[in-house]
VOBA-1610 file (N, C-alpha, C; in pm, whole numbers, padded with zeros to 5 digits, always signed):
BEGIN
Met+00093-00128-00001Met+00017+00012-00019Met+00080+00127+00004Ser+00056+00239-00073Ser+00133+00340-00078Ser+00095+00441+00032Asp+00191+00494+00080Asp+00172+00617+00195Asp+00192+00768+00133Ser+00195+00785+00004Ser+00214+00898-00060Ser+00146+00912-00188Val+00108+01019-00247Val+00078+01033-00374Val+00194+01012-00496Tyr+00276+01070-00461Tyr+00411+01067-00563Tyr+00530+01007-00478Val+00603+00965-00548Val+00740+00942-00506Val+00850+01003-00593Val+00924+01109-00567Val+00982+01192-00635Val+01156+01166-00621Ala+01225+01152-00733Ala+01365+01146-00726Ala+01431+01227-00868Asp+01503+01327-00804Asp+01554+01415-00918Asp+01452+01489-01004Asp+01434+01472-01118Asp+01332+01529-01195Asp+01204+01445-01250Val+01208+01333-01167Val+01103+01226-01214Val+00993+01217-01105Ala+00885+01219-01111Ala+00779+01193-01010Ala+00705+01069-01050Gln+00699+00962-00971Gln+00654+00844-00991Gln+00493+00866-00918Pro+00401+00847-00995Pro+00258+00852-00929Pro+00221+00703-00858Thr+00156+00718-00746Thr+00094+00588-00686Thr-00054+00566-00724Glu-00101+00453-00671Glu-00254+00452-00710Glu-00321+00556-00631Leu-00273+00643-00538Leu-00368+00746-00475Leu-00356+00862-00575Ala-00286+00894-00677Ala-00309+00970-00794Ala-00431+00949-00872Arg-00493+00826-00862Arg-00566+00795-00960Arg-00700+00874-00988Gly-00742+00904-01097Gly-00874+00974-01110Gly-01005+00896-01095Pro-01125+00949-01106Pro-01251+00870-01098Pro-01286+00789-01232Trp-01245+00861-01356Trp-01287+00794-01482Trp-01228+00689-01559Asp-01100+00713-01515Asp-00997+00612-01611Asp-00896+00544-01495Pro-00904+00437-01489Pro-00796+00377-01363Pro-00666+00400-01419Asn-00636+00451-01530Asn-00481+00464-01590Asn-00473+00606-01560Ala-00554+00701-01536Ala-00523+00815-01557Ala-00536+00904-01397Gln-00458+01007-01387Gln-00458+01075-01276Gln-00565+01182-01249His-00627+01188-01115His-00710+01299-01090His-00638+01440-01098Gly-00677+01541-01157Gly-00615+01680-01189Gly-00551+01744-01054Gly-00617+01711-00932Gly-00586+01779-00823Gly-00444+01723-00773Ala-00412+01601-00801Ala-00271+01552-00798Ala-00160+01625-00843Pro-00160+01613-01003Pro-00058+01689-01070Pro-00071+01844-01063Ala-00174+01895-01037Ala-00181+02058-00987Ala-00114+02078-00865Ala-00131+02008-00769Ala-00051+02008-00640Ala+00099+01989-00666Leu+00133+01878-00729Leu+00287+01830-00762Leu+00343+01962-00827Met+00285+02031-00911Met+00345+02151-00981Met+00367+02272-00906Ala+00264+02277-00802Ala+00260+02373-00707Ala+00380+02370-00620Thr+00391+02251-00588Thr+00516+02208-00491Thr+00664+02235-00564Leu+00666+02213-00691Leu+00790+02232-00760Leu+00802+02390-00791Ile+00707+02456-00800Ile+00734+02592-00823Ile+00760+02655-00691Glu+00693+02639-00589Glu+00715+02696-00466Glu+00842+02668-00407Arg+00919+02549-00434Arg+01060+02511-00381Arg+01145+02616-00460Leu+01142+02654-00575Leu+01212+02728-00671Leu+01179+02891-00618Ala+01049+02917-00596Ala+01029+03064-00572Ala+01081+03103-00436Ala+01093+03026-00335Ala+01129+03052-00198Ala+01240+03159-00211Pro+01244+03258-00106Pro+01166+03273-00006Pro+01025+03356-00031Gln+00996+03380-00169Gln+00883+03440-00173Gln+00759+03351-00179Ser+00653+03381-00181Ser+00546+03278-00162Ser+00434+03307-00294Val+00405+03194-00339Val+00315+03177-00448Val+00161+03212-00397Phe+00122+03305-00460Phe-00035+03331-00444Phe-00131+03315-00565Arg-00068+03285-00702Arg-00153+03256-00783Arg-00078+03165-00879Leu-00158+03053-00889Leu-00115+02949-00978Leu-00229+02897-01081Thr-00189+02901-01224Thr-00271+02870-01330Thr-00225+02717-01390Val-00306+02630-01403Val-00276+02491-01442Val-00353+02475-01570Glu-00290+02420-01677Glu-00357+02376-01787Glu-00332+02219-01800Phe-00456+02132-01824Phe-00423+01993-01848Phe-00454+01994-01992Leu-00345+01934-02056Leu-00336+01924-02204Leu-00391+01804-02263Arg-00381+01714-02187Arg-00442+01567-02216Arg-00439+01478-02093Pro-00496+01361-02092Pro-00506+01284-01975Pro-00386+01234-01922Ile-00362+01254-01803Ile-00212+01237-01732Ile-00207+01093-01682Pro-00144+01010-01742Pro-00141+00852-01712Pro-00075+00848-01576Leu-00095+00725-01517Leu-00033+00681-01392Leu+00100+00618-01427Lys+00199+00697-01499Lys+00329+00656-01535Lys+00431+00758-01488Pro+00552+00735-01475Pro+00650+00848-01416Pro+00628+00952-01530Leu+00652+01076-01450Leu+00649+01222-01508Leu+00768+01265-01491Thr+00826+01326-01617Thr+00923+01409-01599Thr+00903+01561-01585Thr+00957+01614-01466Thr+00914+01743-01439Thr+01026+01876-01451Gly+00968+01986-01485Gly+01063+02098-01535Gly+00999+02220-01470Val+01099+02312-01417Val+01060+02440-01377Val+01166+02534-01396Thr+01103+02649-01453Thr+01183+02764-01501Thr+01110+02906-01425Gly+01201+03012-01419Gly+01130+03131-01388Gly+01240+03206-01319Ser+01213+03321-01253Ser+01298+03420-01202Ser+01210+03527-01102Ser+01269+03566-00995Ser+01205+03665-00936Ser+01274+03810-00905Gly+01201+03908-00898Gly+01258+04033-00888Gly+01246+04066-00735Arg+01245+04214-00706Arg+01242+04245-00563Arg+01115+04225-00515Ala+01000+04239-00573Ala+00855+04229-00517Ala+00774+04100-00568Ala+00819+04054-00684Ala+00754+03957-00756Ala+00830+03850-00817Gly+00786+03720-00852Gly+00827+03647-00935Gly+00737+03581-01019Arg+00765+03520-01134Arg+00697+03456-01234Arg+00773+03321-01282Trp+00691+03219-01267Trp+00731+03095-01286Trp+00658+03006-01386Ala+00706+02902-01439Ala+00649+02813-01526Ala+00705+02653-01500Ala+00613+02589-01468Ala+00614+02417-01473Ala+00563+02351-01554Ser+00620+02215-01584Ser+00572+02127-01690Ser+00586+01991-01624Leu+00477+01896-01687Leu+00489+01744-01666Leu+00478+01696-01797Ala+00558+01597-01807Ala+00559+01516-01952Ala+00555+01362-01905Ala+00492+01298-01996Ala+00490+01131-01976Ala+00535+01072-02109Asn+00631+00993-02120Asn+00677+00934-02238Asn+00723+01039-02343Gly+00796+01130-02285Gly+00843+01242-02390Gly+00725+01352-02422Arg+00609+01331-02369Arg+00507+01420-02435Arg+00444+01506-02317Glu+00439+01634-02339Glu+00391+01730-02223Glu+00242+01714-02192Val+00208+01677-02082Val+00051+01660-02030Val-00006+01763-01957Ala+00090+01833-01892Ala+00031+01964-01807Ala+00141+02060-01786Arg+00096+02170-01786Arg+00184+02298-01746Arg+00111+02394-01654Ala+00191+02467-01576Ala+00138+02559-01487Ala+00229+02690-01481Gln+00158+02798-01463Gln+00238+02922-01436Gln+00190+02986-01311Ala+00287+03055-01236Ala+00247+03103-01111Ala+00314+03252-01106Leu+00249+03320-01000Leu+00291+03431-00955Leu+00347+03446-00811Ser+00469+03466-00770Ser+00519+03466-00619Ser+00524+03627-00585Cys+00515+03646-00456Cys+00515+03760-00411Cys+00596+03784-00289Arg+00677+03897-00267Arg+00733+03926-00129Arg+00612+03971-00024Thr+00637+03910+00083Thr+00539+03947+00168Thr+00590+04042+00307Ser+00509+04123+00337Ser+00556+04224+00462Ser+00396+04240+00526Pro+00412+04194+00663Pro+00279+04237+00749Pro+00236+04374+00729Leu+00137+04396+00717Leu+00061+04536+00713Leu-00004+04550+00852Asp-00002+04689+00887Asp-00083+04730+01018Asp-00217+04774+00960Ile-00301+04662+00936Ile-00446+04707+00906Ile-00544+04615+00972Val-00657+04649+00972Val-00771+04571+01035Val-00853+04481+00926Val-00866+04367+00939Val-00920+04279+00844Val-01066+04327+00858Pro-01131+04354+00735Pro-01290+04398+00726Pro-01381+04307+00814Leu-01485+04370+00888Leu-01547+04279+00988Leu-01629+04173+00909His-01673+04222+00780His-01763+04107+00704His-01675+03979+00671Ala-01540+04013+00626Ala-01463+03896+00588Ala-01421+03829+00705Ala-01394+03892+00826Ala-01341+03824+00959Ala-01444+03725+01000Ala-01575+03754+00974Ala-01698+03714+01033Ala-01745+03584+00949Glu-01715+03597+00822Glu-01755+03495+00736Glu-01683+03351+00745Arg-01756+03244+00775Arg-01731+03102+00809Arg-01793+03015+00717Leu-01718+02905+00685Leu-01803+02769+00654Leu-01831+02698+00777Pro-01951+02627+00791Pro-01956+02538+00907Pro-01848+02429+00920Pro-01793+02407+01016Pro-01674+02337+01022Pro-01688+02191+01011Pro-01585+02117+00964Pro-01612+01971+00915Pro-01650+01885+01025Thr-01737+01808+01014Thr-01784+01696+01113Thr-01819+01562+01040Val-01785+01477+01137Val-01759+01333+01120Val-01908+01289+01055Asp-02020+01349+01093Asp-02150+01295+01066Asp-02188+01347+00919Lys-02107+01408+00846Lys-02136+01490+00714Lys-02017+01438+00594Pro-02012+01306+00580Pro-01925+01271+00487Pro-01982+01314+00353Leu-01873+01331+00254Leu-01900+01399+00113Leu-01884+01288+00011Arg-01981+01239-00060Arg-01955+01137-00164Arg-02016+01188-00287Ile-01940+01215-00389Ile-02023+01281-00510Ile-02081+01155-00591Pro-02195+01177-00616Pro-02258+01034-00711Pro-02187+01007-00814Gly-02162+00896-00856Gly-02110+00827-00976Gly-01958+00814-00961Met-01912+00870-00870Met-01770+00852-00844Met-01729+00713-00799Pro-01638+00632-00858Pro-01608+00497-00811Pro-01545+00505-00684Glu-01576+00419-00605Glu-01512+00406-00461Glu-01402+00313-00465Gln-01289+00340-00517Gln-01173+00252-00535Gln-01034+00345-00478Arg-00943+00268-00470Arg-00815+00336-00396Arg-00773+00449-00509Ser-00787+00583-00476Ser-00760+00667-00541Ser-00729+00793-00490Phe-00729+00909-00572Phe-00692+01051-00501Phe-00829+01107-00429Tyr-00925+01089-00497Tyr-01053+01128-00443Tyr-01096+01037-00329Tyr-01090+00906-00343Tyr-01163+00828-00243Tyr-01066+00812-00126Thr-00936+00800-00143Thr-00848+00750-00033Thr-00740+00878-00005Ala-00678+00926-00095Ala-00590+01044-00060Ala-00643+01135+00001Met-00779+01187-00031Met-00830+01314+00014Met-00952+01242+00119Glu-00980+01324+00246Glu-01087+01308+00308Glu-01184+01440+00295Ala-01301+01419+00293Ala-01397+01532+00255Ala-01533+01509+00331Arg-01577+01635+00364Arg-01705+01661+00462Arg-01789+01765+00394Leu-01905+01742+00400Leu-01994+01832+00329Leu-02023+01950+00428Ala-02011+02073+00386Ala-02021+02183+00463Ala-02161+02270+00425Ala-02215+02280+00309Ala-02333+02342+00300Ala-02412+02301+00156Gly-02543+02261+00127Gly-02571+02241+00003Gly-02589+02081-00007Ser-02583+02033-00132Ser-02593+01903-00143Ser-02508+01836-00262Val-02421+01730-00243Val-02375+01684-00368Val-02469+01568-00442Thr-02574+01534-00374Thr-02651+01446-00442Thr-02763+01514-00516Ala-02779+01642-00541Ala-02875+01694-00621Ala-02803+01824-00687Pro-02834+01864-00804Pro-02768+01976-00877Pro-02774+02103-00813Gly-02652+02187-00838Gly-02654+02311-00763Gly-02518+02347-00685Pro-02509+02453-00633Pro-02394+02511-00566Pro-02392+02417-00422Ala-02275+02395-00374Ala-02229+02312-00271Ala-02110+02361-00203Ala-02091+02310-00091Ala-01979+02353-00022Ala-01907+02227+00071Gly-01780+02228+00071Gly-01727+02099+00139Gly-01606+02143+00167Trp-01555+02051+00284Trp-01412+02060+00334Trp-01340+01940+00285Phe-01180+01976+00260Phe-01108+01871+00202Phe-00976+01866+00280Arg-00922+01750+00317Arg-00796+01730+00378Arg-00715+01628+00333Leu-00579+01645+00301Leu-00498+01537+00242Leu-00478+01442+00361Arg-00509+01315+00338Arg-00484+01213+00448Arg-00351+01151+00441Tyr-00278+01181+00307Tyr-00137+01122+00297Tyr-00047+01226+00224Pro+00068+01231+00268Pro+00173+01348+00177Pro+00145+01332+00046Leu+00164+01446-00011Leu+00173+01440-00166Leu+00288+01384-00220Ile+00406+01430-00159Ile+00542+01361-00190Ile+00594+01288-00069Ala+00638+01160-00100Ala+00690+01085-00002Ala+00809+01165+00091Gly+00778+01166+00219Gly+00861+01220+00308Gly+00853+01375+00339Glu+00761+01442+00267Glu+00729+01590+00281Glu+00597+01629+00314Glu+00596+01705+00444Glu+00463+01734+00469Glu+00406+01857+00360Pro+00264+01840+00344Pro+00214+01921+00246Pro+00204+02088+00284Thr+00228+02163+00196Thr+00219+02299+00237Thr+00091+02359+00223Pro+00087+02470+00289Pro-00060+02548+00261Pro-00103+02567+00124Leu-00012+02585+00046Leu-00063+02605-00104Leu-00087+02482-00153Val-00006+02363-00142Val-00047+02250-00188Val-00176+02194-00148Arg-00198+02211-00017Arg-00328+02185+00024Arg-00461+02247-00034Ala-00442+02377-00069Ala-00539+02456-00137Ala-00552+02431-00267Val-00442+02381-00341Val-00442+02352-00501Val-00519+02218-00506Ala-00481+02137-00413Ala-00551+01985-00436Ala-00707+01995-00408Ala-00730+02080-00311Ala-00863+02090-00279Ala-00978+02159-00380Ala-00886+02248-00451Ala-00969+02351-00550Ala-01017+02269-00649Asp-00944+02167-00709Asp-00996+02079-00818Asp-01106+02023-00827Phe-01157+02003-00668Phe-01273+01921-00648Phe-01406+02002-00683Ala-01402+02139-00700Ala-01527+02229-00682Ala-01606+02205-00796Ser-01553+02170-00910Ser-01679+02155-01036Ser-01736+02009-01021Gly-01679+01931-00929Gly-01745+01771-00903Gly-01869+01810-00778Ile-01822+01895-00696Ile-01930+01906-00584Ile-02048+01999-00605Ser-02038+02083-00716Ser-02134+02194-00769Ser-02184+02156-00897Trp-02183+02010-00926Trp-02230+01972-01054Trp-02375+02024-01099Val-02418+02030-01213Val-02545+02097-01248Val-02617+01997-01342Leu-02528+01916-01407Leu-02588+01806-01502Leu-02536+01674-01465Pro-02625+01562-01460Pro-02584+01431-01405Pro-02465+01378-01473Phe-02404+01306-01390Phe-02256+01268-01441Phe-02321+01142-01530Gly-02391+01055-01518Gly-02429+00952-01587Gly-02457+00975-01744Arg-02505+01104-01750Arg-02537+01152-01906Arg-02446+01238-01972Tyr-02360+01289-01870Tyr-02268+01398-01915Tyr-02130+01383-01879Arg-02027+01424-01956Arg-01881+01423-01899Arg-01849+01553-01889Tyr-01788+01584-01768Tyr-01723+01710-01744Tyr-01573+01700-01751Val-01510+01789-01833Val-01375+01823-01850Val-01318+01933-01826Asn-01248+01963-01698Asn-01222+02073-01660Asn-01068+02111-01722Ala-01060+02180-01833Ala-00930+02225-01915Ala-00844+02283-01827Asp-00859+02360-01726Asp-00757+02438-01659Asp-00809+02453-01518Leu-00734+02517-01425Leu-00766+02550-01286Leu-00663+02673-01253Thr-00737+02776-01196Thr-00655+02881-01160Thr-00699+02900-00997Val-00597+02911-00906Val-00594+02935-00769Val-00544+03066-00744Tyr-00628+03158-00667Tyr-00568+03262-00613Tyr-00589+03271-00467Leu-00449+03311-00388Leu-00494+03335-00241Leu-00424+03478-00210Arg-00527+03518-00123Arg-00480+03653-00042Arg-00402+03618+00097Arg-00402+03510+00137Arg-00331+03472+00250Arg-00326+03305+00244Met-00200+03262+00308Met-00198+03115+00310Met-00299+03055+00431Pro-00379+02935+00376Pro-00459+02899+00466Pro-00382+02823+00595Ile-00453+02819+00687Ile-00389+02762+00818Ile-00461+02631+00868Gly-00385+02513+00882Gly-00449+02397+00915Gly-00474+02299+00797Glu-00498+02180+00830Glu-00525+02087+00726Glu-00640+02077+00640Trp-00756+02134+00693Trp-00878+02126+00627Trp-00893+02253+00522Ile-00934+02243+00419Ile-00944+02374+00318Ile-01096+02349+00268Gly-01158+02467+00302Gly-01305+02468+00252Gly-01322+02527+00106Val-01416+02459+00025Val-01452+02478-00099Val-01590+02502-00118Asp-01603+02645-00164Asp-01747+02669-00181Asp-01770+02728-00318Ala-01848+02620-00405Ala-01825+02637-00546Ala-01980+02655-00599Val-01967+02726-00731Val-02087+02730-00806Val-02067+02700-00958Thr-02130+02622-01037Thr-02105+02584-01161Thr-02211+02628-01251Thr-02179+02702-01362Thr-02264+02745-01462Thr-02223+02683-01594Ile-02311+02624-01663Ile-02305+02556-01796Ile-02406+02617-01885Asp-02358+02659-02010Asp-02438+02707-02103Asp-02456+02620-02221Ala-02568+02644-02305Ala-02598+02564-02422Ala-02472+02523-02514Pro-02377+02594-02554Pro-02277+02541-02633Pro-02196+02440-02555Gly-02213+02411-02455Gly-02148+02285-02388Gly-02011+02351-02302Val-02007+02463-02271Val-01893+02528-02198Val-01954+02586-02070Gly-01882+02552-01959Gly-01924+02626-01844Gly-01786+02681-01763Val-01856+02743-01646Val-01722+02790-01558Val-01770+02756-01419Thr-01691+02710-01331Thr-01675+02700-01185Thr-01620+02788-01108Ala-01690+02864-01047Ala-01627+02990-00957Ala-01637+02949-00811Thr-01507+02953-00744Thr-01511+02887-00605Thr-01463+02998-00498Arg-01490+02990-00374Arg-01411+03033-00286Arg-01344+02958-00192Leu-01242+02988-00134Leu-01175+02898-00081Leu-01146+02958+00090Phe-01142+02853+00184Phe-01151+02892+00317Phe-01067+02815+00397Asp-01016+02856+00523Asp-00994+02775+00634Asp-01083+02816+00730Arg-01053+02738+00860Arg-01135+02750+00954Arg-01164+02894+01016Asp-01044+02977+00981Asp-01067+03125+01035Asp-01141+03218+00915Gly-01175+03177+00826Gly-01233+03249+00706Gly-01195+03247+00567Pro-01233+03326+00483Pro-01182+03321+00341Pro-01027+03329+00313Val-00968+03253+00224Val-00842+03280+00188Val-00810+03300+00048Gly-00909+03295-00034Gly-00905+03331-00189Gly-01004+03250-00251Gly-00967+03250-00379Gly-01053+03178-00482Gly-01004+03087-00585Ala-01101+03034-00671Ala-01043+02962-00793Ala-01155+02958-00894His-01101+02942-01017His-01200+02924-01126His-01142+02801-01236Gln-01239+02737-01288Gln-01209+02630-01369Gln-01294+02644-01499Thr-01259+02614-01610Thr-01332+02629-01740Thr-01360+02472-01787Leu-01505+02471-01786Leu-01537+02321-01819Leu-01591+02295-01967Ile-01545+02173-02019Ile-01602+02149-02152Ile-01685+02010-02119Val-01810+02049-02173Val-01905+01940-02123Val-01965+01882-02255Ser-01982+01742-02266Ser-02038+01678-02369Ser-02129+01552-02320Asn-02231+01511-02419Asn-02317+01404-02390Asn-02231+01269-02362Ala-02255+01195-02283Ala-02166+01095-02244Ala-02181+01000-02365Asp-02289+00960-02398Asp-02334+00864-02500Asp-02291+00890-02654Thr-02241+01016-02679Thr-02203+01072-02796Thr-02062+01110-02787Glu-01982+01110-02675Glu-01834+01158-02669Glu-01771+01051-02734Thr-01664+01071-02809Thr-01574+00996-02883Thr-01452+00984-02792Ala-01377+00861-02827Ala-01271+00835-02785Ala-01166+00945-02794Gly-01158+00989-02912Gly-01084+01090-02966Gly-01100+01234-02881Ser-01215+01260-02852Ser-01229+01380-02785Ser-01190+01376-02624Arg-01203+01251-02588Arg-01149+01233-02449Arg-00997+01231-02440Ser-00937+01201-02538Ser-00796+01234-02535Ser-00750+01359-02552Ala-00834+01435-02590Ala-00788+01606-02595Ala-00782+01660-02489Ala-00842+01617-02358Ala-00831+01697-02226Ala-00845+01606-02145Arg-00828+01633-02006Arg-00827+01542-01894Arg-00958+01556-01829Glu-01009+01440-01816Glu-01149+01426-01737Glu-01123+01421-01585Thr-01230+01508-01519Thr-01215+01502-01371Thr-01348+01457-01312
//
């Protein structure tokens, strides 16, 4: 049994079964490689902190060794970074990030922001998305999830808490950024508006913005998904820790009828 999502040596990341996605047993869940690239960029950007990360999923990411690469530079106040993942010599995902130098400000947090909270995670409210296979995977095993508001058994907005049960990388404690990115990718799943059995959701990207680093293991995800007739949608998300809001996220969704989707179209983007 694996005790981490990835084992990393030099520039190669070996995924374990804990990186597996819900739709294809041989492909990864998007939250895993997104968090992996966040880690790689964060290492290079230090001592600056990463407050914006945009990930593009170019094709299904296989459960095979990934060659990693990171480039970028920082100035006095900010840095800009790029990361990529390749499988069998072919790029499967890329990310861009903004890092910033931080300095404490002598200000008072607005009262409405300080007072805004999600109901805390409780054991009696497990979160299980209909249609998601219950197998050893990123969704079912690597992450622990609790319902905070709304419902995941009916269409519409919903909020939940997510916590990494296992380290993302063997021997390393997940950072606040990694926890936020890993949780944010679940937003389109919990706020679904069309039934999974009849439609396929492909989120082609994920952008996470933070205004402060979350505190603690649990990340709150409060999401709303909107899909229009052309088959394109957007998921807008607010991110929380137990103290209140920490930032937000967006995903672009490509939606198709499950019974008419071709194998060729599935290979064009990563299913989540």
